[in-house]
N, C-alpha and C positions, 0 to 999 in steps of 0.2 A: 846890299848890305851882308857883312858876315854875321851868322848867327850860330848860337851854341848847338852843337850837334846833339846833345842830349834832348834839348827841346823838340828838335825835329824827330828824333827817333821815338819819343814818347807819344807825339801826336800823329806819326805815320807808321805804325809798328807792321802793317800789312804790306808796305812797300817791298818790292823786290830787293832794292839797295839796303833797306833797314834788315832784311833777313840775312843778306850777305855780309853785312858790316863786321861781324866777328872775325872773318878771315883776313882782315886787313888792318895794321896797326895805324895808318893814317887816314883821318877823315877830314875833308875840307868842305865847307858848305857856305853857300851864298843864296840869298833870297831877293826877290823884288816883287812888289805889288804892281799889277797890271790891271788897267780898266779895260777888261774885256772877259767874256765868259771863259771858263777853263776849257771847253771843247774848242773854241776858236784859238786859244793860246796854244793847245796841243797841235792843232792843225798847222800852226805857224812854224812848229819845229821842223817840218819838212823842209823849210828854206835853210839850207846848210850854210849860207852866208853868215849866220849868227856866229859860227865857229871862228871866223875871221872878220870881224865887223868893221874894221878900218885898216887903211893901208900899212900902217906900223905893224899890224899883227901879221899881215901877209909877209912883211919884210922880215920879221922874226921867225915866222914859219919856214921861210925859205932858208934863212940861216941855220935853224935847227935841223932841217932836213939835210943840208950840206954837211953840218956836223955829225948827223946820224950815219951818213954815207962814209964820211971819213974814218969814223971811229968804229963803223960796222955795228952801230946800236940797234939798228932798224932792219935787220935781214928779214926780207919777205914783206914788210910793211909797204902799203901803197895807199894812194888817195884815190878813192872810187868816185865815180859821177854819181848823180841823183839816183837813189834806189828807193823802193816803197819801203816804208817803216814796218817790216815785218822781221821776225827773228831770223838769223841766218843771212840777212843782206847786211850792207854796210851803210855807215853814216860817216862819210869822209873817210878817215882811216880807222874809225871804230867798227867793232862787229856789233851788230844788234843783237842783244840776247834776250831782252823781254820788252814786250808792249802791251800796255793796258790802255787802249785807245777809247776814244767815246763812243765807238760801235761795239766794244766788248760789254755786252749786256750782263755777263757774269762777274763783272769786276767787284771785288770785296775790299778795295782799298778804304782806308780810313783817312780823312773823313770821307764820306760818300761824296761822289761827283768828282773825284780826283782822277788823275791819268798820269802814267808813266811812260818814259822812254828810257830803257836799261842798255847800256853800251859797255864794251870791254876793249881793252887793248894790251898787248903784252910785247916787250922788246927785251934786249939783255939787261936793261937798267931797271925796269919795273913791271909789274902786273898791276893794272888799274881797272876800276870800274867807274863809270860816270853815269849819272842818272839825271834826268830832268823829270821833276815831279810837278804837277800842276794841280793845285788845290783851290777849291772855292774860298774866296775871302771877301765877305760883304756882297756887294754887287759886281765885284770883279774876280780877280784871281791872285793867287801867290803862286809864283813860279820860283821853284828851288832847283840849284845846281849842286849836286852832290857828288864829290869825287872820294873814292876810297882807293888807297893804294898801298902797295907793298913793295919797297925798293930793295933792290938785289945788291947785296955786299957794299963795300965802302964806297965805290964809285957811284951806286945808285943813291945811297944816302946823301953824298956830295951833291949829286945831281938835283936832288929835291931842295937842298939848302939854296942852291943858285937860282933854280927856276920858280921856287915858291912865290915870291913877289910878282913875277910875271904870271904865273897861274892865277893868282888872287886878282890882279888887274884885268886879265883877260876874262875871267869869269864875270867880274863886275861889268865889264864892257859888253858882253854878251847878253847879259840881262837888261842892261841899259837899252841895248838894241831892240829888244821886244817891246820894251816900254815906249820908245819913240816910235816905233811902227803902230802900236796900239792908239797912242795919242794922235798920230798924224792921220791915220785912217779911221778913226772912230771905233765905236764897238760894233758896228755893223759889218765891216770888212777888216781883217787882221791881215 
């Protein structure tokens, strides 16, 4: 579900993405409730298949990759294989910038028990941050997918107008992917 950015920013002011929000004119936020503990949901983020949870997304990513090469939008951008969730590594084509993992005992996120994976990507059209924030919600979790972006020039702004419906649909599918996995495997194994 899409949610209001101000609601998220007020309830999660200590998040890396909330602290960086001011640098970016566009914020796009989606959330899902998942019947699993926050630590288990965070651990599931290591499975990068959520970025392309269905064959139609793989086809669109392939088309987008082709267009990026054709128009030279993505010079130097590449898709990395699985890497540990630590800053400096990569999460597919994103660079991992920030991690507040369940093993981080100094975590000061609000609400307590929240975890975050912060990512960045930059090309000729945009500079974007994306964050997964996992927060306790009743006996389960609420998983947020937050994207902050700055689009470069007219071409970048036109690009956003074209891709926004796809971005929203993909974010919803990514979150639904986590929900299905949690329901299928139960709370003990995500």
